[in-house]
All heavy atoms as TSV, in Angstrom:
chain	resi	resn	atom	element	x	y	z
A	1	MET	N	N	30.024	30.944	17.139
A	1	MET	CA	C	28.601	30.838	16.890
A	1	MET	C	C	28.191	29.373	17.050
A	1	MET	O	O	28.847	28.478	16.546
A	1	MET	CB	C	28.285	31.339	15.493
A	1	MET	CG	C	26.836	31.376	15.181
A	1	MET	SD	S	26.625	32.184	13.595
A	1	MET	CE	C	25.074	32.913	13.869
A	2	ALA	N	N	27.075	29.140	17.737
A	2	ALA	CA	C	26.589	27.784	17.995
A	2	ALA	C	C	25.939	27.209	16.737
A	2	ALA	O	O	25.397	27.945	15.924
A	2	ALA	CB	C	25.580	27.811	19.132
A	3	PRO	N	N	26.013	25.879	16.595
A	3	PRO	CA	C	25.327	25.256	15.447
A	3	PRO	C	C	23.821	25.528	15.512
A	3	PRO	O	O	23.250	25.715	16.576
A	3	PRO	CB	C	25.612	23.767	15.602
A	3	PRO	CG	C	26.484	23.603	16.784
A	3	PRO	CD	C	26.690	24.930	17.429
A	4	LEU	N	N	23.178	25.537	14.379
A	4	LEU	CA	C	21.771	25.882	14.304
A	4	LEU	C	C	20.875	24.908	15.070
A	4	LEU	O	O	19.856	25.293	15.602
A	4	LEU	CB	C	21.318	25.942	12.847
A	4	LEU	CG	C	21.929	27.067	12.028
A	4	LEU	CD1	C	21.486	26.955	10.585
A	4	LEU	CD2	C	21.561	28.416	12.609
A	5	ASP	N	N	21.250	23.652	15.138
A	5	ASP	CA	C	20.385	22.673	15.794
A	5	ASP	C	C	20.825	22.390	17.235
A	5	ASP	O	O	20.513	21.351	17.779
A	5	ASP	CB	C	20.347	21.381	14.985
A	5	ASP	CG	C	21.689	20.683	14.926
A	5	ASP	OD1	O	22.722	21.328	15.209
A	5	ASP	OD2	O	21.715	19.492	14.598
A	6	SER	N	N	21.517	23.299	17.851
A	6	SER	CA	C	22.036	23.057	19.197
A	6	SER	C	C	20.941	22.929	20.235
A	6	SER	O	O	21.136	22.322	21.274
A	6	SER	CB	C	22.995	24.179	19.603
A	6	SER	OG	O	22.298	25.405	19.638
A	7	ASN	N	N	19.763	23.482	19.981
A	7	ASN	CA	C	18.680	23.382	20.947
A	7	ASN	C	C	17.689	22.257	20.624
A	7	ASN	O	O	16.667	22.138	21.255
A	7	ASN	CB	C	17.934	24.714	21.063
A	7	ASN	CG	C	17.295	25.104	19.752
A	7	ASN	OD1	O	17.579	24.521	18.728
A	7	ASN	ND2	N	16.441	26.107	19.793
A	8	VAL	N	N	17.999	21.450	19.638
A	8	VAL	CA	C	17.128	20.346	19.251
A	8	VAL	C	C	17.546	19.099	20.011
A	8	VAL	O	O	18.714	18.719	20.016
A	8	VAL	CB	C	17.205	20.090	17.729
A	8	VAL	CG1	C	16.384	18.881	17.338
A	8	VAL	CG2	C	16.749	21.310	16.978
A	9	LEU	N	N	16.588	18.480	20.684
A	9	LEU	CA	C	16.855	17.251	21.418
A	9	LEU	C	C	16.881	16.097	20.433
A	9	LEU	O	O	15.916	15.861	19.712
A	9	LEU	CB	C	15.760	17.030	22.473
A	9	LEU	CG	C	15.853	15.751	23.276
A	9	LEU	CD1	C	17.140	15.739	24.095
A	9	LEU	CD2	C	14.648	15.624	24.185
A	10	LYS	N	N	17.982	15.424	20.368
A	10	LYS	CA	C	18.110	14.294	19.456
A	10	LYS	C	C	17.814	13.018	20.232
A	10	LYS	O	O	18.495	12.695	21.192
A	10	LYS	CB	C	19.502	14.268	18.853
A	10	LYS	CG	C	19.765	15.421	17.918
A	10	LYS	CD	C	21.101	15.260	17.250
A	10	LYS	CE	C	21.341	16.235	16.166
A	10	LYS	NZ	N	21.266	17.599	16.422
A	11	LEU	N	N	16.778	12.315	19.802
A	11	LEU	CA	C	16.384	11.082	20.466
A	11	LEU	C	C	16.949	9.883	19.721
A	11	LEU	O	O	16.974	9.850	18.494
A	11	LEU	CB	C	14.853	10.979	20.512
A	11	LEU	CG	C	14.129	12.095	21.252
A	11	LEU	CD1	C	12.634	11.920	21.103
A	11	LEU	CD2	C	14.523	12.100	22.711
A	12	ALA	N	N	17.389	8.919	20.481
A	12	ALA	CA	C	17.840	7.672	19.872
A	12	ALA	C	C	16.613	6.922	19.371
A	12	ALA	O	O	15.560	6.958	20.009
A	12	ALA	CB	C	18.595	6.832	20.894
A	13	PRO	N	N	16.723	6.260	18.240
A	13	PRO	CA	C	15.562	5.516	17.739
A	13	PRO	C	C	15.163	4.424	18.720
A	13	PRO	O	O	16.005	3.791	19.345
A	13	PRO	CB	C	16.036	4.937	16.412
A	13	PRO	CG	C	17.499	5.101	16.382
A	13	PRO	CD	C	17.871	6.149	17.381
A	14	ASP	N	N	13.864	4.238	18.863
A	14	ASP	CA	C	13.329	3.206	19.737
A	14	ASP	C	C	13.688	1.837	19.159
A	14	ASP	O	O	13.544	1.605	17.960
A	14	ASP	CB	C	11.811	3.362	19.840
A	14	ASP	CG	C	11.188	2.368	20.799
A	14	ASP	OD1	O	11.923	1.758	21.589
A	14	ASP	OD2	O	9.961	2.218	20.754
A	15	ALA	N	N	14.151	0.944	19.995
A	15	ALA	CA	C	14.565	-0.378	19.527
A	15	ALA	C	C	13.390	-1.159	18.951
A	15	ALA	O	O	13.561	-1.999	18.072
A	15	ALA	CB	C	15.200	-1.158	20.674
A	16	GLY	N	N	12.163	-0.898	19.410
A	16	GLY	CA	C	10.991	-1.606	18.922
A	16	GLY	C	C	10.426	-1.044	17.639
A	16	GLY	O	O	9.617	-1.672	16.969
A	17	THR	N	N	10.848	0.143	17.256
A	17	THR	CA	C	10.344	0.784	16.056
A	17	THR	C	C	11.297	0.519	14.892
A	17	THR	O	O	12.491	0.771	15.014
A	17	THR	CB	C	10.233	2.309	16.266
A	17	THR	OG1	O	9.437	2.544	17.419
A	17	THR	CG2	C	9.613	2.981	15.068
A	18	PRO	N	N	10.767	0.000	13.758
A	18	PRO	CA	C	11.664	-0.233	12.617
A	18	PRO	C	C	12.183	1.088	12.056
A	18	PRO	O	O	11.546	2.140	12.210
A	18	PRO	CB	C	10.770	-0.950	11.609
A	18	PRO	CG	C	9.378	-0.630	12.010
A	18	PRO	CD	C	9.392	-0.372	13.485
A	19	ALA	N	N	13.340	1.039	11.416
A	19	ALA	CA	C	13.960	2.234	10.862
A	19	ALA	C	C	13.247	2.691	9.591
A	19	ALA	O	O	13.486	3.778	9.106
A	19	ALA	CB	C	15.422	1.948	10.547
A	20	TYR	N	N	12.345	1.887	9.057
A	20	TYR	CA	C	11.609	2.237	7.851
A	20	TYR	C	C	10.131	2.419	8.183
A	20	TYR	O	O	9.665	2.009	9.235
A	20	TYR	CB	C	11.766	1.136	6.798
A	20	TYR	CG	C	11.268	-0.195	7.288
A	20	TYR	CD1	C	9.942	-0.566	7.116
A	20	TYR	CD2	C	12.114	-1.084	7.950
A	20	TYR	CE1	C	9.474	-1.771	7.592
A	20	TYR	CE2	C	11.650	-2.294	8.420
A	20	TYR	CZ	C	10.327	-2.633	8.232
A	20	TYR	OH	O	9.860	-3.829	8.693
A	21	ARG	N	N	9.416	3.045	7.290
A	21	ARG	CA	C	7.977	3.215	7.466
A	21	ARG	C	C	7.261	2.329	6.465
A	21	ARG	O	O	7.774	2.076	5.377
A	21	ARG	CB	C	7.576	4.666	7.235
A	21	ARG	CG	C	8.220	5.603	8.222
A	21	ARG	CD	C	7.750	7.014	8.101
A	21	ARG	NE	N	7.569	7.454	6.718
A	21	ARG	CZ	C	7.044	8.607	6.383
A	21	ARG	NH1	N	6.646	9.443	7.301
A	21	ARG	NH2	N	6.920	8.961	5.139
A	22	SER	N	N	6.085	1.856	6.826
A	22	SER	CA	C	5.334	1.038	5.881
A	22	SER	C	C	4.650	1.954	4.870
A	22	SER	O	O	4.363	3.123	5.147
A	22	SER	CB	C	4.297	0.184	6.604
A	22	SER	OG	O	3.329	1.004	7.206
A	23	ALA	N	N	4.399	1.404	3.717
A	23	ALA	CA	C	3.735	2.168	2.671
A	23	ALA	C	C	2.297	2.455	3.080
A	23	ALA	O	O	1.682	1.662	3.784
A	23	ALA	CB	C	3.761	1.372	1.365
A	24	PRO	N	N	1.751	3.567	2.654
A	24	PRO	CA	C	0.356	3.846	2.974
A	24	PRO	C	C	-0.540	2.818	2.305
A	24	PRO	O	O	-0.252	2.354	1.198
A	24	PRO	CB	C	0.125	5.246	2.399
A	24	PRO	CG	C	1.237	5.481	1.459
A	24	PRO	CD	C	2.369	4.599	1.859
A	25	HIS	N	N	-1.600	2.440	2.993
A	25	HIS	CA	C	-2.504	1.449	2.436
A	25	HIS	C	C	-3.906	1.657	2.989
A	25	HIS	O	O	-4.094	2.281	4.016
A	25	HIS	CB	C	-2.008	0.043	2.736
A	25	HIS	CG	C	-1.874	-0.237	4.202
A	25	HIS	ND1	N	-0.771	0.166	4.931
A	25	HIS	CD2	C	-2.694	-0.846	5.083
A	25	HIS	CE1	C	-0.932	-0.201	6.190
A	25	HIS	NE2	N	-2.096	-0.812	6.317
A	26	ASN	N	N	-4.876	1.124	2.260
A	26	ASN	CA	C	-6.268	1.212	2.657
A	26	ASN	C	C	-6.922	-0.110	2.279
A	26	ASN	O	O	-7.225	-0.351	1.100
A	26	ASN	CB	C	-6.952	2.390	1.963
A	26	ASN	CG	C	-8.361	2.604	2.452
A	26	ASN	OD1	O	-9.072	1.670	2.797
A	26	ASN	ND2	N	-8.782	3.860	2.453
A	27	ILE	N	N	-7.120	-0.957	3.279
A	27	ILE	CA	C	-7.652	-2.298	3.041
A	27	ILE	C	C	-9.055	-2.223	2.442
A	27	ILE	O	O	-9.393	-2.982	1.522
A	27	ILE	CB	C	-7.668	-3.112	4.360
A	27	ILE	CG1	C	-6.247	-3.221	4.937
A	27	ILE	CG2	C	-8.276	-4.479	4.147
A	27	ILE	CD1	C	-5.240	-3.888	4.049
A	28	GLU	N	N	-9.885	-1.296	2.935
A	28	GLU	CA	C	-11.252	-1.173	2.425
A	28	GLU	C	C	-11.260	-0.786	0.944
A	28	GLU	O	O	-12.099	-1.262	0.174
A	28	GLU	CB	C	-12.048	-0.150	3.240
A	28	GLU	CG	C	-12.353	-0.603	4.657
A	28	GLU	CD	C	-11.193	-0.350	5.622
A	28	GLU	OE1	O	-10.218	0.338	5.245
A	28	GLU	OE2	O	-11.263	-0.875	6.740
A	29	ALA	N	N	-10.338	0.064	0.538
A	29	ALA	CA	C	-10.258	0.460	-0.871
A	29	ALA	C	C	-9.845	-0.726	-1.728
A	29	ALA	O	O	-10.389	-0.932	-2.824
A	29	ALA	CB	C	-9.267	1.615	-1.052
A	30	GLU	N	N	-8.908	-1.533	-1.232
A	30	GLU	CA	C	-8.496	-2.724	-1.972
A	30	GLU	C	C	-9.670	-3.686	-2.124
A	30	GLU	O	O	-9.889	-4.255	-3.196
A	30	GLU	CB	C	-7.339	-3.430	-1.262
A	30	GLU	CG	C	-6.043	-2.668	-1.307
A	30	GLU	CD	C	-4.891	-3.436	-0.679
A	30	GLU	OE1	O	-5.055	-4.615	-0.321
A	30	GLU	OE2	O	-3.809	-2.849	-0.554
A	31	GLN	N	N	-10.443	-3.858	-1.054
A	31	GLN	CA	C	-11.605	-4.739	-1.114
A	31	GLN	C	C	-12.629	-4.216	-2.117
A	31	GLN	O	O	-13.233	-5.003	-2.856
A	31	GLN	CB	C	-12.242	-4.871	0.272
A	31	GLN	CG	C	-11.376	-5.630	1.253
A	31	GLN	CD	C	-11.896	-5.556	2.688
A	31	GLN	OE1	O	-12.693	-4.684	3.024
A	31	GLN	NE2	N	-11.424	-6.466	3.514
A	32	SER	N	N	-12.805	-2.915	-2.167
A	32	SER	CA	C	-13.754	-2.326	-3.109
A	32	SER	C	C	-13.320	-2.551	-4.553
A	32	SER	O	O	-14.143	-2.865	-5.418
A	32	SER	CB	C	-13.904	-0.828	-2.847
A	32	SER	OG	O	-14.455	-0.609	-1.581
A	33	VAL	N	N	-12.045	-2.385	-4.815
A	33	VAL	CA	C	-11.525	-2.603	-6.169
A	33	VAL	C	C	-11.725	-4.058	-6.574
A	33	VAL	O	O	-12.219	-4.355	-7.669
A	33	VAL	CB	C	-10.030	-2.216	-6.254
A	33	VAL	CG1	C	-9.408	-2.711	-7.549
A	33	VAL	CG2	C	-9.864	-0.718	-6.118
A	34	LEU	N	N	-11.374	-4.987	-5.686
A	34	LEU	CA	C	-11.534	-6.406	-6.003
A	34	LEU	C	C	-13.006	-6.763	-6.182
A	34	LEU	O	O	-13.358	-7.540	-7.073
A	34	LEU	CB	C	-10.899	-7.268	-4.907
A	34	LEU	CG	C	-9.372	-7.205	-4.851
A	34	LEU	CD1	C	-8.861	-7.948	-3.629
A	34	LEU	CD2	C	-8.761	-7.770	-6.121
A	35	GLY	N	N	-13.880	-6.195	-5.351
A	35	GLY	CA	C	-15.313	-6.456	-5.489
A	35	GLY	C	C	-15.841	-5.976	-6.823
A	35	GLY	O	O	-16.628	-6.665	-7.483
A	36	ALA	N	N	-15.417	-4.785	-7.246
A	36	ALA	CA	C	-15.853	-4.251	-8.537
A	36	ALA	C	C	-15.373	-5.131	-9.680
A	36	ALA	O	O	-16.105	-5.377	-10.643
A	36	ALA	CB	C	-15.335	-2.823	-8.720
A	37	ILE	N	N	-14.166	-5.641	-9.569
A	37	ILE	CA	C	-13.620	-6.505	-10.617
A	37	ILE	C	C	-14.373	-7.829	-10.663
A	37	ILE	O	O	-14.661	-8.357	-11.737
A	37	ILE	CB	C	-12.112	-6.733	-10.402
A	37	ILE	CG1	C	-11.355	-5.428	-10.640
A	37	ILE	CG2	C	-11.585	-7.825	-11.320
A	37	ILE	CD1	C	-9.897	-5.480	-10.219
A	38	LEU	N	N	-14.719	-8.366	-9.482
A	38	LEU	CA	C	-15.436	-9.639	-9.447
A	38	LEU	C	C	-16.852	-9.498	-10.004
A	38	LEU	O	O	-17.373	-10.417	-10.630
A	38	LEU	CB	C	-15.469	-10.185	-8.018
A	38	LEU	CG	C	-14.119	-10.648	-7.471
A	38	LEU	CD1	C	-14.230	-11.005	-5.999
A	38	LEU	CD2	C	-13.586	-11.841	-8.265
A	39	VAL	N	N	-17.488	-8.348	-9.793
A	39	VAL	CA	C	-18.832	-8.121	-10.322
A	39	VAL	C	C	-18.772	-7.859	-11.826
A	39	VAL	O	O	-19.587	-8.360	-12.592
A	39	VAL	CB	C	-19.504	-6.937	-9.587
A	39	VAL	CG1	C	-20.781	-6.511	-10.277
A	39	VAL	CG2	C	-19.777	-7.322	-8.147
A	40	ASN	N	N	-17.798	-7.072	-12.244
A	40	ASN	CA	C	-17.668	-6.704	-13.660
A	40	ASN	C	C	-16.182	-6.701	-13.991
A	40	ASN	O	O	-15.477	-5.746	-13.662
A	40	ASN	CB	C	-18.292	-5.332	-13.909
A	40	ASN	CG	C	-18.166	-4.890	-15.350
A	40	ASN	OD1	O	-17.658	-5.619	-16.197
A	40	ASN	ND2	N	-18.621	-3.684	-15.635
A	41	ASN	N	N	-15.730	-7.733	-14.659
A	41	ASN	CA	C	-14.302	-7.887	-14.937
A	41	ASN	C	C	-13.745	-6.732	-15.762
A	41	ASN	O	O	-12.558	-6.429	-15.692
A	41	ASN	CB	C	-14.035	-9.219	-15.639
A	41	ASN	CG	C	-12.598	-9.648	-15.537
A	41	ASN	OD1	O	-11.895	-9.278	-14.606
A	41	ASN	ND2	N	-12.150	-10.436	-16.480
A	42	ASP	N	N	-14.582	-6.061	-16.540
A	42	ASP	CA	C	-14.117	-4.929	-17.343
A	42	ASP	C	C	-13.989	-3.653	-16.516
A	42	ASP	O	O	-13.496	-2.648	-17.001
A	42	ASP	CB	C	-15.067	-4.673	-18.509
A	42	ASP	CG	C	-15.050	-5.815	-19.514
A	42	ASP	OD1	O	-13.987	-6.460	-19.648
A	42	ASP	OD2	O	-16.090	-6.066	-20.147
A	43	ALA	N	N	-14.427	-3.685	-15.258
A	43	ALA	CA	C	-14.359	-2.496	-14.409
A	43	ALA	C	C	-12.927	-2.031	-14.213
A	43	ALA	O	O	-12.668	-0.841	-14.072
A	43	ALA	CB	C	-15.009	-2.772	-13.051
A	44	VAL	N	N	-11.999	-2.950	-14.210
A	44	VAL	CA	C	-10.600	-2.576	-14.006
A	44	VAL	C	C	-10.092	-1.732	-15.166
A	44	VAL	O	O	-9.215	-0.897	-14.999
A	44	VAL	CB	C	-9.728	-3.833	-13.786
A	44	VAL	CG1	C	-9.563	-4.631	-15.060
A	44	VAL	CG2	C	-8.367	-3.447	-13.243
A	45	LEU	N	N	-10.670	-1.908	-16.335
A	45	LEU	CA	C	-10.220	-1.149	-17.502
A	45	LEU	C	C	-10.687	0.298	-17.463
A	45	LEU	O	O	-10.113	1.156	-18.114
A	45	LEU	CB	C	-10.724	-1.823	-18.781
A	45	LEU	CG	C	-10.217	-3.246	-19.013
A	45	LEU	CD1	C	-10.859	-3.838	-20.251
A	45	LEU	CD2	C	-8.703	-3.269	-19.116
A	46	SER	N	N	-11.742	0.589	-16.670
A	46	SER	CA	C	-12.260	1.953	-16.629
A	46	SER	C	C	-11.506	2.826	-15.625
A	46	SER	O	O	-11.781	4.011	-15.520
A	46	SER	CB	C	-13.753	1.939	-16.270
A	46	SER	OG	O	-13.927	1.440	-14.964
A	47	GLY	N	N	-10.576	2.251	-14.904
A	47	GLY	CA	C	-9.806	3.006	-13.921
A	47	GLY	C	C	-8.721	3.844	-14.573
A	47	GLY	O	O	-8.579	3.892	-15.794
A	48	VAL	N	N	-7.938	4.508	-13.754
A	48	VAL	CA	C	-6.866	5.374	-14.245
A	48	VAL	C	C	-5.784	4.561	-14.939
A	48	VAL	O	O	-5.293	4.924	-15.986
A	48	VAL	CB	C	-6.274	6.180	-13.069
A	48	VAL	CG1	C	-5.073	6.980	-13.522
A	48	VAL	CG2	C	-7.327	7.086	-12.477
A	49	GLY	N	N	-5.409	3.449	-14.334
A	49	GLY	CA	C	-4.377	2.598	-14.911
A	49	GLY	C	C	-4.633	1.161	-14.503
A	49	GLY	O	O	-5.447	0.891	-13.619
A	50	LEU	N	N	-3.977	0.263	-15.139
A	50	LEU	CA	C	-4.157	-1.137	-14.803
A	50	LEU	C	C	-3.350	-1.476	-13.556
A	50	LEU	O	O	-2.131	-1.291	-13.536
A	50	LEU	CB	C	-3.704	-2.020	-15.969
A	50	LEU	CG	C	-4.541	-1.915	-17.234
A	50	LEU	CD1	C	-3.921	-2.749	-18.345
A	50	LEU	CD2	C	-5.959	-2.365	-16.971
A	51	PRO	N	N	-4.019	-1.955	-12.513
A	51	PRO	CA	C	-3.267	-2.335	-11.319
A	51	PRO	C	C	-2.500	-3.632	-11.541
A	51	PRO	O	O	-2.814	-4.410	-12.445
A	51	PRO	CB	C	-4.355	-2.507	-10.255
A	51	PRO	CG	C	-5.604	-2.759	-11.005
A	51	PRO	CD	C	-5.453	-2.104	-12.335
A	52	GLU	N	N	-1.515	-3.834	-10.740
A	52	GLU	CA	C	-0.733	-5.062	-10.738
A	52	GLU	C	C	-0.812	-5.642	-9.342
A	52	GLU	O	O	-1.109	-4.926	-8.382
A	52	GLU	CB	C	0.719	-4.758	-11.102
A	52	GLU	CG	C	0.895	-4.205	-12.496
A	52	GLU	CD	C	2.354	-3.901	-12.798
A	52	GLU	OE1	O	3.244	-4.438	-12.119
A	52	GLU	OE2	O	2.586	-3.103	-13.707
A	53	PRO	N	N	-0.552	-6.934	-9.193
A	53	PRO	CA	C	-0.615	-7.543	-7.857
A	53	PRO	C	C	0.238	-6.805	-6.825
A	53	PRO	O	O	-0.147	-6.679	-5.672
A	53	PRO	CB	C	-0.117	-8.963	-8.085
A	53	PRO	CG	C	-0.445	-9.244	-9.509
A	53	PRO	CD	C	-0.278	-7.926	-10.220
A	54	LYS	N	N	1.369	-6.277	-7.231
A	54	LYS	CA	C	2.259	-5.600	-6.286
A	54	LYS	C	C	1.658	-4.296	-5.752
A	54	LYS	O	O	2.134	-3.753	-4.771
A	54	LYS	CB	C	3.618	-5.323	-6.926
A	54	LYS	CG	C	3.567	-4.308	-8.051
A	54	LYS	CD	C	4.925	-4.065	-8.644
A	54	LYS	CE	C	4.844	-3.026	-9.753
A	54	LYS	NZ	N	6.130	-2.770	-10.337
A	55	HIS	N	N	0.599	-3.791	-6.399
A	55	HIS	CA	C	-0.036	-2.559	-5.944
A	55	HIS	C	C	-0.932	-2.783	-4.732
A	55	HIS	O	O	-1.349	-1.816	-4.105
A	55	HIS	CB	C	-0.850	-1.927	-7.067
A	55	HIS	CG	C	0.001	-1.424	-8.191
A	55	HIS	ND1	N	-0.355	-1.554	-9.510
A	55	HIS	CD2	C	1.200	-0.804	-8.193
A	55	HIS	CE1	C	0.586	-1.026	-10.274
A	55	HIS	NE2	N	1.546	-0.568	-9.493
A	56	PHE	N	N	-1.239	-4.035	-4.427
A	56	PHE	CA	C	-2.072	-4.347	-3.275
A	56	PHE	C	C	-1.183	-4.585	-2.062
A	56	PHE	O	O	-0.184	-5.294	-2.141
A	56	PHE	CB	C	-2.931	-5.587	-3.546
A	56	PHE	CG	C	-3.985	-5.354	-4.593
A	56	PHE	CD1	C	-3.760	-5.669	-5.919
A	56	PHE	CD2	C	-5.209	-4.810	-4.244
A	56	PHE	CE1	C	-4.722	-5.450	-6.878
A	56	PHE	CE2	C	-6.192	-4.582	-5.202
A	56	PHE	CZ	C	-5.946	-4.907	-6.521
A	57	PHE	N	N	-1.550	-4.005	-0.944
A	57	PHE	CA	C	-0.779	-4.143	0.285
A	57	PHE	C	C	-1.006	-5.509	0.925
A	57	PHE	O	O	-0.067	-6.163	1.353
A	57	PHE	CB	C	-1.180	-3.033	1.264
A	57	PHE	CG	C	-0.481	-3.128	2.590
A	57	PHE	CD1	C	0.811	-2.668	2.735
A	57	PHE	CD2	C	-1.110	-3.683	3.690
A	57	PHE	CE1	C	1.468	-2.754	3.952
A	57	PHE	CE2	C	-0.472	-3.777	4.911
A	57	PHE	CZ	C	0.827	-3.308	5.046
A	58	GLU	N	N	-2.245	-5.947	0.969
A	58	GLU	CA	C	-2.618	-7.195	1.625
A	58	GLU	C	C	-2.255	-8.373	0.713
A	58	GLU	O	O	-2.683	-8.442	-0.433
A	58	GLU	CB	C	-4.119	-7.179	1.914
A	58	GLU	CG	C	-4.602	-8.280	2.791
A	58	GLU	CD	C	-4.101	-8.152	4.219
A	58	GLU	OE1	O	-3.942	-7.022	4.712
A	58	GLU	OE2	O	-3.860	-9.189	4.818
A	59	PRO	N	N	-1.449	-9.338	1.189
A	59	PRO	CA	C	-1.028	-10.471	0.343
A	59	PRO	C	C	-2.199	-11.275	-0.225
A	59	PRO	O	O	-2.143	-11.706	-1.377
A	59	PRO	CB	C	-0.177	-11.326	1.278
A	59	PRO	CG	C	0.321	-10.377	2.315
A	59	PRO	CD	C	-0.772	-9.357	2.488
A	60	ILE	N	N	-3.272	-11.453	0.539
A	60	ILE	CA	C	-4.410	-12.213	0.012
A	60	ILE	C	C	-5.068	-11.465	-1.136
A	60	ILE	O	O	-5.552	-12.075	-2.092
A	60	ILE	CB	C	-5.431	-12.559	1.127
A	60	ILE	CG1	C	-6.485	-13.533	0.612
A	60	ILE	CG2	C	-6.105	-11.311	1.656
A	60	ILE	CD1	C	-5.955	-14.902	0.315
A	61	HIS	N	N	-5.047	-10.146	-1.109
A	61	HIS	CA	C	-5.603	-9.362	-2.207
A	61	HIS	C	C	-4.738	-9.510	-3.454
A	61	HIS	O	O	-5.262	-9.548	-4.566
A	61	HIS	CB	C	-5.732	-7.894	-1.821
A	61	HIS	CG	C	-6.725	-7.666	-0.731
A	61	HIS	ND1	N	-6.778	-6.481	-0.025
A	61	HIS	CD2	C	-7.703	-8.444	-0.211
A	61	HIS	CE1	C	-7.749	-6.555	0.869
A	61	HIS	NE2	N	-8.321	-7.738	0.775
A	62	GLN	N	N	-3.433	-9.624	-3.276
A	62	GLN	CA	C	-2.542	-9.868	-4.412
A	62	GLN	C	C	-2.874	-11.207	-5.055
A	62	GLN	O	O	-2.956	-11.325	-6.287
A	62	GLN	CB	C	-1.084	-9.858	-3.948
A	62	GLN	CG	C	-0.613	-8.520	-3.450
A	62	GLN	CD	C	0.788	-8.581	-2.852
A	62	GLN	OE1	O	1.405	-9.636	-2.780
A	62	GLN	NE2	N	1.289	-7.435	-2.428
A	63	THR	N	N	-3.108	-12.217	-4.215
A	63	THR	CA	C	-3.425	-13.552	-4.718
A	63	THR	C	C	-4.763	-13.554	-5.450
A	63	THR	O	O	-4.883	-14.141	-6.531
A	63	THR	CB	C	-3.457	-14.566	-3.556
A	63	THR	OG1	O	-2.201	-14.525	-2.888
A	63	THR	CG2	C	-3.740	-15.967	-4.054
A	64	ILE	N	N	-5.759	-12.896	-4.889
A	64	ILE	CA	C	-7.075	-12.825	-5.534
A	64	ILE	C	C	-6.957	-12.127	-6.885
A	64	ILE	O	O	-7.519	-12.573	-7.888
A	64	ILE	CB	C	-8.083	-12.089	-4.627
A	64	ILE	CG1	C	-8.392	-12.946	-3.398
A	64	ILE	CG2	C	-9.366	-11.755	-5.396
A	64	ILE	CD1	C	-9.168	-12.220	-2.319
A	65	PHE	N	N	-6.203	-11.040	-6.934
A	65	PHE	CA	C	-6.054	-10.305	-8.192
A	65	PHE	C	C	-5.320	-11.146	-9.228
A	65	PHE	O	O	-5.707	-11.171	-10.390
A	65	PHE	CB	C	-5.325	-8.977	-7.968
A	65	PHE	CG	C	-5.286	-8.119	-9.195
A	65	PHE	CD1	C	-6.389	-7.399	-9.585
A	65	PHE	CD2	C	-4.141	-8.047	-9.960
A	65	PHE	CE1	C	-6.367	-6.614	-10.733
A	65	PHE	CE2	C	-4.094	-7.266	-11.096
A	65	PHE	CZ	C	-5.213	-6.549	-11.485
A	66	GLU	N	N	-4.276	-11.851	-8.814
A	66	GLU	CA	C	-3.540	-12.716	-9.751
A	66	GLU	C	C	-4.436	-13.825	-10.279
A	66	GLU	O	O	-4.381	-14.161	-11.464
A	66	GLU	CB	C	-2.319	-13.325	-9.061
A	66	GLU	CG	C	-1.182	-12.352	-8.857
A	66	GLU	CD	C	-0.017	-12.992	-8.128
A	66	GLU	OE1	O	-0.239	-13.596	-7.082
A	66	GLU	OE2	O	1.097	-12.855	-8.652
A	67	THR	N	N	-5.274	-14.383	-9.413
A	67	THR	CA	C	-6.179	-15.448	-9.836
A	67	THR	C	C	-7.188	-14.919	-10.825
A	67	THR	O	O	-7.505	-15.587	-11.819
A	67	THR	CB	C	-6.910	-16.034	-8.593
A	67	THR	OG1	O	-5.932	-16.477	-7.678
A	67	THR	CG2	C	-7.812	-17.171	-8.990
A	68	ARG	N	N	-7.677	-13.713	-10.603
A	68	ARG	CA	C	-8.636	-13.106	-11.533
A	68	ARG	C	C	-7.988	-12.880	-12.897
A	68	ARG	O	O	-8.575	-13.108	-13.934
A	68	ARG	CB	C	-9.111	-11.764	-10.948
A	68	ARG	CG	C	-10.266	-11.100	-11.656
A	68	ARG	CD	C	-9.972	-10.144	-12.765
A	68	ARG	NE	N	-8.728	-9.428	-12.717
A	68	ARG	CZ	C	-8.177	-8.874	-13.789
A	68	ARG	NH1	N	-8.731	-8.960	-14.962
A	68	ARG	NH2	N	-7.038	-8.234	-13.703
A	69	ARG	N	N	-6.726	-12.474	-12.896
A	69	ARG	CA	C	-6.023	-12.220	-14.158
A	69	ARG	C	C	-5.785	-13.499	-14.922
A	69	ARG	O	O	-5.799	-13.508	-16.134
A	69	ARG	CB	C	-4.658	-11.558	-13.882
A	69	ARG	CG	C	-4.711	-10.095	-13.998
A	69	ARG	CD	C	-3.389	-9.406	-14.072
A	69	ARG	NE	N	-2.233	-10.164	-13.655
A	69	ARG	CZ	C	-1.009	-9.701	-13.635
A	69	ARG	NH1	N	-0.783	-8.472	-13.981
A	69	ARG	NH2	N	0.004	-10.429	-13.242
A	70	ALA	N	N	-5.538	-14.602	-14.215
A	70	ALA	CA	C	-5.229	-15.875	-14.864
A	70	ALA	C	C	-6.474	-16.490	-15.514
A	70	ALA	O	O	-6.356	-17.290	-16.417
A	70	ALA	CB	C	-4.621	-16.830	-13.856
A	71	ALA	N	N	-7.639	-16.120	-15.021
A	71	ALA	CA	C	-8.892	-16.733	-15.525
A	71	ALA	C	C	-9.262	-16.208	-16.887
A	71	ALA	O	O	-8.870	-15.274	-17.402
A	71	ALA	CB	C	-10.020	-16.467	-14.542
């Protein structure tokens, strides 16, 4: 009996494609969250949970959030 995947074409990974996938992200959503915090610093408390700098994909957004927390 033939193996179950005998008719599946196995492709070698593309050398230009990384073996990992990037995390899902939405730059516009990050900007909206930061904008809401800058307008009303207590806005972050009304969310589901407290975000941390590591939750932002864009490094500049992490820096802005850290600066807001330090103030």
